[in-house]
N, C-alpha and C positions, 0 to 999 in steps of 0.2 A: 504494500500500500504506500501511496505517496504521502509525504508529510512536508513540513517546512522547517527551515533553519533561518537564522538571522545573520546577515553579513554586512560588513562595512564597505561602502562604495564611495569613491570620489565622484560626487555628482556633477561638479564643474570645478575648474581650477581654483584651488583655495577653499573649497567647501566639500564637506562630507556628510553622509547620512547612513543610517542603518536601515536596511531593507529586508523584507521577507523574501526568502529564496526557496523555490520548490526543491524538494529532496525526495528522490526515489529510493526504494529498497535496493540494497546491493545485489547485483547479479553474481553468478558464480565467478570466482576470481577477483571479486571486489570486497572492500571493507567499508563499514560505516564507522566513522571516528567521531567521538565527542571531544571537542577542544577543551584542554585544560589551561593552556597558556599559549600566547603568541607573542612575537616580538616585532617592534617597529625599528627597522634599521634606518636610523635618522637620515643618513646621507641620501641613499637611493630613494627611499619611500617619500621623504619630504620633497625631493625633486619631482617625483611623479605627482604628488599632491598639488604642487604649484603649477603643474602643467608644463614642466621644463624639458620633457623628452623631445629631442629634435625629430622632425618628420622622417629623416633618413634612418633613424634608429628605432622606429616603432616596432618593427619585426624583431630586431635583435634584443630589445629590452623586454619583450613579453615574458611574464612569469609563467611557470609551468601550468598553473591552473587559473590563470587570469581569465576573467570574464569582461567583455566590453573592450573598447579600444582607446588608445591615447588620443587626445588628452583626457577625455571624459565623455560619458560616464564610464568608469572602469573600477573593477574589483581587483586589487593588487596587493601582493604580499607573499612572503616565502619563508616565514619562520614560525612554524606551528607545531605544537606538541599536544597530543591527545591520547585518549584511550580507545582501543578498538572494542566496539560493542557488538558488531556482527561481522562475520566473514569466516575465513578458514580457521579451523580449531586451534592451530598453532599460534594464531595471532589474537584471538579473542581474549580480552582482559589485559593485553600487553600495552605498555606505554610506547608510543611511536613518534618519530619525527617525520614531518612531511613538508614539502615546499608549497604550502597552501596559504591563501590569504586569511584575513581575520574573519572567521565565521564560526558559529556555535557548533555546528555539526556538518559533516561532509562525507561524500562517497567518492572513493578513488580506487584505481586498481591496487591490488595487494602489493604489487611490485613497486608502487610509489611511496610506500612507507618503510622506514628503517627502525627496527626495534632499538629503543634506548637501553644501554647497558644498565644493569641493576644498580651499579655504584654511582650512576650519574643522576642527580635529582632532576625531576621533570622541569622544574622552573629554571634550571641552568641549561637544559638541553635545547632551549630556543636559540642558543648561540651557535648551534651546529652549522647553519648555513654560512655564517661569517667565518667561523674557524675553518670551514672547508675552503673558503676563499684564501685564507692565510696559508693553508697547507699547499694549495696550488701555487701561490706566490713563491713559497720557499722551494718548491720543486723547480720553478723557473729560475729563481735566483741562485740556487745551489751554494749557499754560504759554506765556508770552510772553517775548521777548527782554528781559533785564534783570530778570526777576522774582526776588524773594527767596523761597526755597523751603526748607522743612524736610521731611525724611523721618523720621518717628518710628517706630522699630522697625527694627533692623538685621538682620532675618531674611533669608531667601532672596529673598522678593518685594521687601521694602524696599530691599535692596542692589541688586537688578536695576533698580528704578526710579531709584535714585540714580546708577547707572552710566550710564543713558541720559540723565538730566538733565545729567550732566557734559558732554555734547556740545552743549548749548544755549548759544549765545553770550551772554555778559554776565550769566548768572544766578549768584546766590549760592546754592549748594546745601550744606546741612548735614545729615549723617546723625546722628540722635539715638537713643541707645540706653543702657540702664543698664549694659551690659557694657563696661568700658574696653577689652577686647580687640578690640572692633569698630573701634577707631581705626586699627588696621593695615589692616583691610579697606577702610575709607574712604580711607586714603592710597593704597592700590593702585588704587582706582577713580577717584581724582582729585577727591575731594570733601572738604569739611570734616567735622569730627566734634565732638560735644559730648555730655556726660552730660545727662540731662533738666534738671537745675537750672541748667545753664550755657548752654542753647541760646539762640540769637539770636531775638528776637521781631520783630514788625513784618512778618510773612510775608504775601505775597500768596496763597500756596498752601501748605498742609501736607498731605502724603500720609501717612496713618496706616496702619501695618502691624504694630503691636506685639501685636495681639489681646489687649489689656488695657484695662480702663476707665480706669486711671491714665494710660495712654498717650494715649487719646482725649481725656481731660480736658486733658492737657498740650498736645495738638495745638491745641485751641481757644484756650488761653491764648497760643499763639505767633502767632496771626493778627492782622493789622491790622484795623481796622473794615471790614466788608463782605468780609472774606477768606473763603476756602473750604477746608474740610477734605474731601479725597477719601478715603473709607473703603474700604480694601482688606482689612481683617481679617475672618477667619471665626471666629466665636465658638463654633460648634457648639451645645451645649446649655446654655451659660452665659448668665445674665442680666447685662446691663450697665447701670450707672447713670451719668447725666451731670448736670453742674451747669448745667442749662438755666434755672435760676431766678436766676442771677447776672447777668452782663453780656451774656448770649447775645443777647437781643432788642435791647437798646439799641445794641449794636455791629453788629447786622444780620449775624450770622455765618451761614454756610451749611455744612451737612454733606451730602455727596453720596456715594452708593454707586457702586461700580464692580465688575463681575463678568465674568470672562473667558468665561463660558458664552454670552454674546451679544456680537457685534461691536458696538463703540461706535456709537450712532446718528450720531455726528459723522463716521463713515466708513462710512456705510451702503452705499456702492458697493463696498466691499471684502468679500471672502469670507474664511471661516476659513482657507482655503488661502493666500490672499494674506498674511494676518496671520502665519501660521506661517513662510512663506517669508521674510518680512521679519525675523522674529526670528532665523532661522538666518543670514541675511546679517550681522546685527549681531554675531553671535558670532565673527566674524573678529577681533574686538578681544581680544588676549591678556590685557588687564586683567581680563576676566571670569573668568579662572582663579581669581581670589581668592574666588569664590563656592563653589568646591569645597574643602571643609575636612577631608575624610577619605575613606578608601577601604577597602573590605573585599571579600573573595571572596563570590560568590553563596552558597556553602555555609554561610557564617557568618551569614546573615541571621536565622535564628531566635534567635541569641544577641545579635546587634547591635541589632535593632529595639527590644527592651525597654530597652536602654541609651540609645538615641536618645530614646525616649519619656520617660525619667526625667531626661534631661539629663546623665547620667553621661558620655556622649560628646557634647560640645558640637559643634554642626554647623550649617552653612547647608544646603548640599547634600552629602549623603554618597554617594559614588560606589560602585557595585557592579560588580565585575569578573567576567567570565565566561571560563572556560577555552575555548580554541579548539576543543577536542575534545568540549565538552559536548554 
């Protein structure tokens, strides 16, 4: 029998609403999931909320279970943790992660959910999608033991990368951000912190995730000769200028892109499922709780999302709570 769920939609750029959504019973090979938590990835999701996805990137930026089209109306999101209520016996009752938008219940193929390890709390598992991005970035970057590394941009992705780099032996890792409040997050993750003007230079690798041209220019300045900037920022419809006419060529610097939509060629033998499962395993580390900086109820999303978009609510990952009876 059909029933309904409730979902958050961007109704027009800068405005959101909660809508009733038809929900059919799961077919063979599908699961019905009741949401426990979801996460707002502030960078990408607020860009979508503002209507900032360029026309040329509408297809590339689609989330796996997105409804509607950019700029609006659109149902968008990809950090959801829930409990399987119906489906294959091996999954019923299990807590799972899915790349699904903010919705109280949903039906997806069983292959679209990944079981959350028992030692990972459900409320932390919403970070899996972002930690997966960080895993892919480090597969691309291939840092070495003893490297001097800066992560420019202390947002959700940058902090996830810094958290994983903190596990590498002998590396010097410094999180660089213009917000002094990020120093507490860096301390919780076990890495150094600096404001942009105080950052240590001579880096073998700089991971850039500030989504600003000032941050990217500073990332280039922090490199040693022949060093590499790994670019993780998504700029949407904004143009970015770079000082490539200064010492860029004489120092033989490299700018390399990384994008989670494709598994890094350096790990071509791994699947998307392998990468996500690894991200969930890494979330057993309680230090990653520092990336969740706020929480709201699902019903509050239409009021909360505009405040996240303007920065009135400062956030890395903002966690959304669902009522068990939803």
